[in-house]
mmCIF file of the N, C-alpha and C atoms, coordinates in Angstrom:
data_MODEL
# 
_entry.id   MODEL 
# 
loop_
_atom_site.group_PDB 
_atom_site.id 
_atom_site.type_symbol 
_atom_site.label_atom_id 
_atom_site.label_alt_id 
_atom_site.label_comp_id 
_atom_site.label_asym_id 
_atom_site.label_entity_id 
_atom_site.label_seq_id 
_atom_site.pdbx_PDB_ins_code 
_atom_site.Cartn_x 
_atom_site.Cartn_y 
_atom_site.Cartn_z 
_atom_site.occupancy 
_atom_site.B_iso_or_equiv 
_atom_site.pdbx_formal_charge 
_atom_site.auth_seq_id 
_atom_site.auth_comp_id 
_atom_site.auth_asym_id 
_atom_site.auth_atom_id 
_atom_site.pdbx_PDB_model_num 
ATOM 1   N N  . MET A 1 1  ? 0.784   -1.132 -0.059 1.00 0.00 ? 1  MET A N  1 
ATOM 2   C CA . MET A 1 1  ? 0.086   -0.058 0.228  1.00 0.00 ? 1  MET A CA 1 
ATOM 3   C C  . MET A 1 1  ? 0.909   1.182  -0.097 1.00 0.00 ? 1  MET A C  1 
ATOM 4   N N  . GLN A 1 2  ? 0.582   2.163  -0.932 1.00 0.00 ? 2  GLN A N  1 
ATOM 5   C CA . GLN A 1 2  ? 1.236   3.631  -0.742 1.00 0.00 ? 2  GLN A CA 1 
ATOM 6   C C  . GLN A 1 2  ? 0.244   4.565  -0.734 1.00 0.00 ? 2  GLN A C  1 
ATOM 7   N N  . TYR A 1 3  ? 0.677   5.463  0.157  1.00 0.00 ? 3  TYR A N  1 
ATOM 8   C CA . TYR A 1 3  ? 0.086   6.743  0.121  1.00 0.00 ? 3  TYR A CA 1 
ATOM 9   C C  . TYR A 1 3  ? 0.990   7.923  -0.304 1.00 0.00 ? 3  TYR A C  1 
ATOM 10  N N  . SER A 1 4  ? 0.229   9.043  -0.737 1.00 0.00 ? 4  SER A N  1 
ATOM 11  C CA . SER A 1 4  ? 1.076   10.274 -1.040 1.00 0.00 ? 4  SER A CA 1 
ATOM 12  C C  . SER A 1 4  ? 1.071   10.835 0.335  1.00 0.00 ? 4  SER A C  1 
ATOM 13  N N  . LEU A 1 5  ? 1.973   11.894 0.503  1.00 0.00 ? 5  LEU A N  1 
ATOM 14  C CA . LEU A 1 5  ? 2.027   12.749 1.677  1.00 0.00 ? 5  LEU A CA 1 
ATOM 15  C C  . LEU A 1 5  ? 0.638   13.297 2.153  1.00 0.00 ? 5  LEU A C  1 
ATOM 16  N N  . LEU A 1 6  ? -0.137  13.562 1.044  1.00 0.00 ? 6  LEU A N  1 
ATOM 17  C CA . LEU A 1 6  ? -1.245  14.515 1.653  1.00 0.00 ? 6  LEU A CA 1 
ATOM 18  C C  . LEU A 1 6  ? -2.310  13.125 2.038  1.00 0.00 ? 6  LEU A C  1 
ATOM 19  N N  . ASP A 1 7  ? -2.315  11.970 1.177  1.00 0.00 ? 7  ASP A N  1 
ATOM 20  C CA . ASP A 1 7  ? -3.187  11.111 1.656  1.00 0.00 ? 7  ASP A CA 1 
ATOM 21  C C  . ASP A 1 7  ? -2.838  10.423 3.160  1.00 0.00 ? 7  ASP A C  1 
ATOM 22  N N  . ASN A 1 8  ? -1.540  10.309 3.214  1.00 0.00 ? 8  ASN A N  1 
ATOM 23  C CA . ASN A 1 8  ? -0.940  9.855  4.696  1.00 0.00 ? 8  ASN A CA 1 
ATOM 24  C C  . ASN A 1 8  ? -1.554  11.085 5.821  1.00 0.00 ? 8  ASN A C  1 
ATOM 25  N N  . GLY A 1 9  ? -1.570  12.213 5.429  1.00 0.00 ? 9  GLY A N  1 
ATOM 26  C CA . GLY A 1 9  ? -1.567  13.201 6.530  1.00 0.00 ? 9  GLY A CA 1 
ATOM 27  C C  . GLY A 1 9  ? -3.282  13.199 6.788  1.00 0.00 ? 9  GLY A C  1 
ATOM 28  N N  . VAL A 1 10 ? -4.010  12.865 5.567  1.00 0.00 ? 10 VAL A N  1 
ATOM 29  C CA . VAL A 1 10 ? -5.375  12.829 5.824  1.00 0.00 ? 10 VAL A CA 1 
ATOM 30  C C  . VAL A 1 10 ? -5.963  11.769 6.854  1.00 0.00 ? 10 VAL A C  1 
ATOM 31  N N  . ASP A 1 11 ? -5.227  10.609 6.448  1.00 0.00 ? 11 ASP A N  1 
ATOM 32  C CA . ASP A 1 11 ? -5.453  9.259  7.224  1.00 0.00 ? 11 ASP A CA 1 
ATOM 33  C C  . ASP A 1 11 ? -5.130  9.539  8.806  1.00 0.00 ? 11 ASP A C  1 
ATOM 34  N N  . SER A 1 12 ? -3.882  10.270 9.076  1.00 0.00 ? 12 SER A N  1 
ATOM 35  C CA . SER A 1 12 ? -3.546  10.358 10.319 1.00 0.00 ? 12 SER A CA 1 
ATOM 36  C C  . SER A 1 12 ? -4.255  11.481 11.167 1.00 0.00 ? 12 SER A C  1 
ATOM 37  N N  . LEU A 1 13 ? -5.067  12.397 10.280 1.00 0.00 ? 13 LEU A N  1 
ATOM 38  C CA . LEU A 1 13 ? -5.876  13.250 10.906 1.00 0.00 ? 13 LEU A CA 1 
ATOM 39  C C  . LEU A 1 13 ? -7.107  12.470 11.225 1.00 0.00 ? 13 LEU A C  1 
ATOM 40  N N  . LYS A 1 14 ? -7.704  11.773 10.195 1.00 0.00 ? 14 LYS A N  1 
ATOM 41  C CA . LYS A 1 14 ? -8.924  10.941 10.753 1.00 0.00 ? 14 LYS A CA 1 
ATOM 42  C C  . LYS A 1 14 ? -8.626  10.025 12.036 1.00 0.00 ? 14 LYS A C  1 
ATOM 43  N N  . ALA A 1 15 ? -7.418  9.429  12.167 1.00 0.00 ? 15 ALA A N  1 
ATOM 44  C CA . ALA A 1 15 ? -7.049  8.625  13.402 1.00 0.00 ? 15 ALA A CA 1 
ATOM 45  C C  . ALA A 1 15 ? -7.179  9.431  14.389 1.00 0.00 ? 15 ALA A C  1 
ATOM 46  N N  . ALA A 1 16 ? -6.621  10.802 14.387 1.00 0.00 ? 16 ALA A N  1 
ATOM 47  C CA . ALA A 1 16 ? -6.691  11.609 15.505 1.00 0.00 ? 16 ALA A CA 1 
ATOM 48  C C  . ALA A 1 16 ? -8.123  11.786 15.872 1.00 0.00 ? 16 ALA A C  1 
ATOM 49  N N  . TYR A 1 17 ? -9.075  12.297 14.955 1.00 0.00 ? 17 TYR A N  1 
ATOM 50  C CA . TYR A 1 17 ? -10.355 12.517 15.175 1.00 0.00 ? 17 TYR A CA 1 
ATOM 51  C C  . TYR A 1 17 ? -11.064 11.441 15.808 1.00 0.00 ? 17 TYR A C  1 
ATOM 52  N N  . ASN A 1 18 ? -10.861 10.293 15.342 1.00 0.00 ? 18 ASN A N  1 
ATOM 53  C CA . ASN A 1 18 ? -11.144 8.978  15.838 1.00 0.00 ? 18 ASN A CA 1 
ATOM 54  C C  . ASN A 1 18 ? -11.333 8.836  17.159 1.00 0.00 ? 18 ASN A C  1 
ATOM 55  N N  . CYS A 1 19 ? -9.899  9.165  17.661 1.00 0.00 ? 19 CYS A N  1 
ATOM 56  C CA . CYS A 1 19 ? -9.344  9.161  19.157 1.00 0.00 ? 19 CYS A CA 1 
ATOM 57  C C  . CYS A 1 19 ? -10.153 10.082 20.032 1.00 0.00 ? 19 CYS A C  1 
ATOM 58  N N  . ILE A 1 20 ? -10.226 11.128 19.500 1.00 0.00 ? 20 ILE A N  1 
ATOM 59  C CA . ILE A 1 20 ? -10.849 12.371 20.321 1.00 0.00 ? 20 ILE A CA 1 
ATOM 60  C C  . ILE A 1 20 ? -12.422 12.000 20.499 1.00 0.00 ? 20 ILE A C  1 
ATOM 61  N N  . ILE A 1 21 ? -12.941 11.767 19.498 1.00 0.00 ? 21 ILE A N  1 
ATOM 62  C CA . ILE A 1 21 ? -14.447 11.690 19.604 1.00 0.00 ? 21 ILE A CA 1 
ATOM 63  C C  . ILE A 1 21 ? -14.692 10.558 20.538 1.00 0.00 ? 21 ILE A C  1 
ATOM 64  N N  . LYS A 1 22 ? -13.948 9.443  20.766 1.00 0.00 ? 22 LYS A N  1 
ATOM 65  C CA . LYS A 1 22 ? -14.166 8.450  21.749 1.00 0.00 ? 22 LYS A CA 1 
ATOM 66  C C  . LYS A 1 22 ? -13.748 8.824  23.423 1.00 0.00 ? 22 LYS A C  1 
ATOM 67  N N  . ILE A 1 23 ? -13.073 9.966  23.559 1.00 0.00 ? 23 ILE A N  1 
ATOM 68  C CA . ILE A 1 23 ? -12.674 10.398 24.849 1.00 0.00 ? 23 ILE A CA 1 
ATOM 69  C C  . ILE A 1 23 ? -13.967 10.392 25.883 1.00 0.00 ? 23 ILE A C  1 
ATOM 70  N N  . PRO A 1 24 ? -15.144 11.118 25.555 1.00 0.00 ? 24 PRO A N  1 
ATOM 71  C CA . PRO A 1 24 ? -16.060 10.964 26.373 1.00 0.00 ? 24 PRO A CA 1 
ATOM 72  C C  . PRO A 1 24 ? -16.596 9.738  27.001 1.00 0.00 ? 24 PRO A C  1 
ATOM 73  N N  . GLU A 1 25 ? -16.602 8.862  26.058 1.00 0.00 ? 25 GLU A N  1 
ATOM 74  C CA . GLU A 1 25 ? -17.218 7.340  26.630 1.00 0.00 ? 25 GLU A CA 1 
ATOM 75  C C  . GLU A 1 25 ? -16.201 6.503  27.099 1.00 0.00 ? 25 GLU A C  1 
ATOM 76  N N  . LEU A 1 26 ? -14.801 7.079  27.317 1.00 0.00 ? 26 LEU A N  1 
ATOM 77  C CA . LEU A 1 26 ? -14.170 5.971  27.648 1.00 0.00 ? 26 LEU A CA 1 
ATOM 78  C C  . LEU A 1 26 ? -13.908 5.946  29.310 1.00 0.00 ? 26 LEU A C  1 
ATOM 79  N N  . ARG A 1 27 ? -13.819 4.712  29.875 1.00 0.00 ? 27 ARG A N  1 
ATOM 80  C CA . ARG A 1 27 ? -13.829 4.327  31.337 1.00 0.00 ? 27 ARG A CA 1 
ATOM 81  C C  . ARG A 1 27 ? -12.462 3.977  31.629 1.00 0.00 ? 27 ARG A C  1 
ATOM 82  N N  . GLU A 1 28 ? -11.596 3.274  30.545 1.00 0.00 ? 28 GLU A N  1 
ATOM 83  C CA . GLU A 1 28 ? -10.415 3.103  30.826 1.00 0.00 ? 28 GLU A CA 1 
ATOM 84  C C  . GLU A 1 28 ? -9.510  3.356  29.577 1.00 0.00 ? 28 GLU A C  1 
ATOM 85  N N  . GLY A 1 29 ? -8.278  3.383  29.775 1.00 0.00 ? 29 GLY A N  1 
ATOM 86  C CA . GLY A 1 29 ? -7.328  3.652  28.836 1.00 0.00 ? 29 GLY A CA 1 
ATOM 87  C C  . GLY A 1 29 ? -7.384  5.109  28.201 1.00 0.00 ? 29 GLY A C  1 
ATOM 88  N N  . LEU A 1 30 ? -7.879  6.166  28.863 1.00 0.00 ? 30 LEU A N  1 
ATOM 89  C CA . LEU A 1 30 ? -7.723  7.552  28.548 1.00 0.00 ? 30 LEU A CA 1 
ATOM 90  C C  . LEU A 1 30 ? -6.619  8.064  28.052 1.00 0.00 ? 30 LEU A C  1 
ATOM 91  N N  . GLU A 1 31 ? -5.493  7.683  28.888 1.00 0.00 ? 31 GLU A N  1 
ATOM 92  C CA . GLU A 1 31 ? -4.141  8.433  28.610 1.00 0.00 ? 31 GLU A CA 1 
ATOM 93  C C  . GLU A 1 31 ? -3.751  7.925  27.596 1.00 0.00 ? 31 GLU A C  1 
ATOM 94  N N  . HIS A 1 32 ? -3.958  6.585  27.377 1.00 0.00 ? 32 HIS A N  1 
ATOM 95  C CA . HIS A 1 32 ? -3.534  5.881  25.989 1.00 0.00 ? 32 HIS A CA 1 
ATOM 96  C C  . HIS A 1 32 ? -4.211  6.518  24.698 1.00 0.00 ? 32 HIS A C  1 
ATOM 97  N N  . ASN A 1 33 ? -5.482  6.804  24.862 1.00 0.00 ? 33 ASN A N  1 
ATOM 98  C CA . ASN A 1 33 ? -6.325  7.364  23.544 1.00 0.00 ? 33 ASN A CA 1 
ATOM 99  C C  . ASN A 1 33 ? -5.830  8.830  23.351 1.00 0.00 ? 33 ASN A C  1 
ATOM 100 N N  . ILE A 1 34 ? -5.476  9.507  24.506 1.00 0.00 ? 34 ILE A N  1 
ATOM 101 C CA . ILE A 1 34 ? -5.078  10.804 24.353 1.00 0.00 ? 34 ILE A CA 1 
ATOM 102 C C  . ILE A 1 34 ? -3.629  10.956 23.828 1.00 0.00 ? 34 ILE A C  1 
ATOM 103 N N  . LYS A 1 35 ? -2.906  10.028 24.059 1.00 0.00 ? 35 LYS A N  1 
ATOM 104 C CA . LYS A 1 35 ? -1.645  10.017 23.572 1.00 0.00 ? 35 LYS A CA 1 
ATOM 105 C C  . LYS A 1 35 ? -1.491  9.517  22.019 1.00 0.00 ? 35 LYS A C  1 
ATOM 106 N N  . ASP A 1 36 ? -2.549  8.533  21.776 1.00 0.00 ? 36 ASP A N  1 
ATOM 107 C CA . ASP A 1 36 ? -2.652  8.371  20.314 1.00 0.00 ? 36 ASP A CA 1 
ATOM 108 C C  . ASP A 1 36 ? -3.182  9.376  19.485 1.00 0.00 ? 36 ASP A C  1 
ATOM 109 N N  . ALA A 1 37 ? -4.078  10.415 19.933 1.00 0.00 ? 37 ALA A N  1 
ATOM 110 C CA . ALA A 1 37 ? -4.522  11.253 19.317 1.00 0.00 ? 37 ALA A CA 1 
ATOM 111 C C  . ALA A 1 37 ? -3.576  12.561 19.223 1.00 0.00 ? 37 ALA A C  1 
ATOM 112 N N  . VAL A 1 38 ? -2.682  12.737 20.065 1.00 0.00 ? 38 VAL A N  1 
ATOM 113 C CA . VAL A 1 38 ? -1.496  13.671 20.050 1.00 0.00 ? 38 VAL A CA 1 
ATOM 114 C C  . VAL A 1 38 ? -0.570  13.141 18.845 1.00 0.00 ? 38 VAL A C  1 
ATOM 115 N N  . LEU A 1 39 ? -0.232  11.842 18.918 1.00 0.00 ? 39 LEU A N  1 
ATOM 116 C CA . LEU A 1 39 ? 0.714   11.506 18.049 1.00 0.00 ? 39 LEU A CA 1 
ATOM 117 C C  . LEU A 1 39 ? 0.266   11.433 16.714 1.00 0.00 ? 39 LEU A C  1 
ATOM 118 N N  . SER A 1 40 ? -1.161  10.914 16.383 1.00 0.00 ? 40 SER A N  1 
ATOM 119 C CA . SER A 1 40 ? -1.613  11.015 15.239 1.00 0.00 ? 40 SER A CA 1 
ATOM 120 C C  . SER A 1 40 ? -1.858  12.506 14.697 1.00 0.00 ? 40 SER A C  1 
ATOM 121 N N  . LEU A 1 41 ? -2.069  13.312 15.241 1.00 0.00 ? 41 LEU A N  1 
ATOM 122 C CA . LEU A 1 41 ? -2.139  14.926 14.969 1.00 0.00 ? 41 LEU A CA 1 
ATOM 123 C C  . LEU A 1 41 ? -1.035  15.240 14.690 1.00 0.00 ? 41 LEU A C  1 
ATOM 124 N N  . ASN A 1 42 ? 0.146   15.220 15.531 1.00 0.00 ? 42 ASN A N  1 
ATOM 125 C CA . ASN A 1 42 ? 1.396   15.515 15.038 1.00 0.00 ? 42 ASN A CA 1 
ATOM 126 C C  . ASN A 1 42 ? 1.887   14.936 13.873 1.00 0.00 ? 42 ASN A C  1 
ATOM 127 N N  . HIS A 1 43 ? 1.602   13.643 13.451 1.00 0.00 ? 43 HIS A N  1 
ATOM 128 C CA . HIS A 1 43 ? 2.130   13.111 12.381 1.00 0.00 ? 43 HIS A CA 1 
ATOM 129 C C  . HIS A 1 43 ? 1.291   13.825 11.095 1.00 0.00 ? 43 HIS A C  1 
ATOM 130 N N  . ALA A 1 44 ? -0.091  14.172 11.201 1.00 0.00 ? 44 ALA A N  1 
ATOM 131 C CA . ALA A 1 44 ? -0.799  14.868 10.240 1.00 0.00 ? 44 ALA A CA 1 
ATOM 132 C C  . ALA A 1 44 ? -0.269  15.829 9.858  1.00 0.00 ? 44 ALA A C  1 
ATOM 133 N N  . VAL A 1 45 ? 0.344   16.863 10.944 1.00 0.00 ? 45 VAL A N  1 
ATOM 134 C CA . VAL A 1 45 ? 0.737   18.131 10.746 1.00 0.00 ? 45 VAL A CA 1 
ATOM 135 C C  . VAL A 1 45 ? 2.081   18.094 10.108 1.00 0.00 ? 45 VAL A C  1 
ATOM 136 N N  . GLU A 1 46 ? 2.985   17.024 10.447 1.00 0.00 ? 46 GLU A N  1 
ATOM 137 C CA . GLU A 1 46 ? 4.202   16.855 9.631  1.00 0.00 ? 46 GLU A CA 1 
ATOM 138 C C  . GLU A 1 46 ? 4.027   16.408 8.302  1.00 0.00 ? 46 GLU A C  1 
ATOM 139 N N  . ARG A 1 47 ? 2.902   15.807 7.844  1.00 0.00 ? 47 ARG A N  1 
ATOM 140 C CA . ARG A 1 47 ? 2.789   15.332 6.346  1.00 0.00 ? 47 ARG A CA 1 
ATOM 141 C C  . ARG A 1 47 ? 2.188   16.468 5.745  1.00 0.00 ? 47 ARG A C  1 
ATOM 142 N N  . PHE A 1 48 ? 1.212   17.331 6.158  1.00 0.00 ? 48 PHE A N  1 
ATOM 143 C CA . PHE A 1 48 ? 0.733   18.618 5.640  1.00 0.00 ? 48 PHE A CA 1 
ATOM 144 C C  . PHE A 1 48 ? 1.955   19.582 5.289  1.00 0.00 ? 48 PHE A C  1 
ATOM 145 N N  . TYR A 1 49 ? 2.885   19.594 6.414  1.00 0.00 ? 49 TYR A N  1 
ATOM 146 C CA . TYR A 1 49 ? 3.778   20.645 6.408  1.00 0.00 ? 49 TYR A CA 1 
ATOM 147 C C  . TYR A 1 49 ? 4.647   20.257 5.013  1.00 0.00 ? 49 TYR A C  1 
ATOM 148 N N  . LEU A 1 50 ? 4.964   18.945 5.043  1.00 0.00 ? 50 LEU A N  1 
ATOM 149 C CA . LEU A 1 50 ? 5.898   18.502 3.940  1.00 0.00 ? 50 LEU A CA 1 
ATOM 150 C C  . LEU A 1 50 ? 5.440   18.501 2.662  1.00 0.00 ? 50 LEU A C  1 
ATOM 151 N N  . ASN A 1 51 ? 4.107   18.709 2.553  1.00 0.00 ? 51 ASN A N  1 
ATOM 152 C CA . ASN A 1 51 ? 3.304   18.417 1.114  1.00 0.00 ? 51 ASN A CA 1 
ATOM 153 C C  . ASN A 1 51 ? 3.254   19.791 0.834  1.00 0.00 ? 51 ASN A C  1 
# 
């Protein structure tokens, strides 16, 4: 599977969004979910900056 930088950034942005919308309903793993959201958002920003 190959992604362009833009597609890769969009995919990471979607992953961050999915992590963020789950936060209110989580009872366990909140810290891990927040970490995943931050890392995915950082990755998305890097991809958009490089594009």
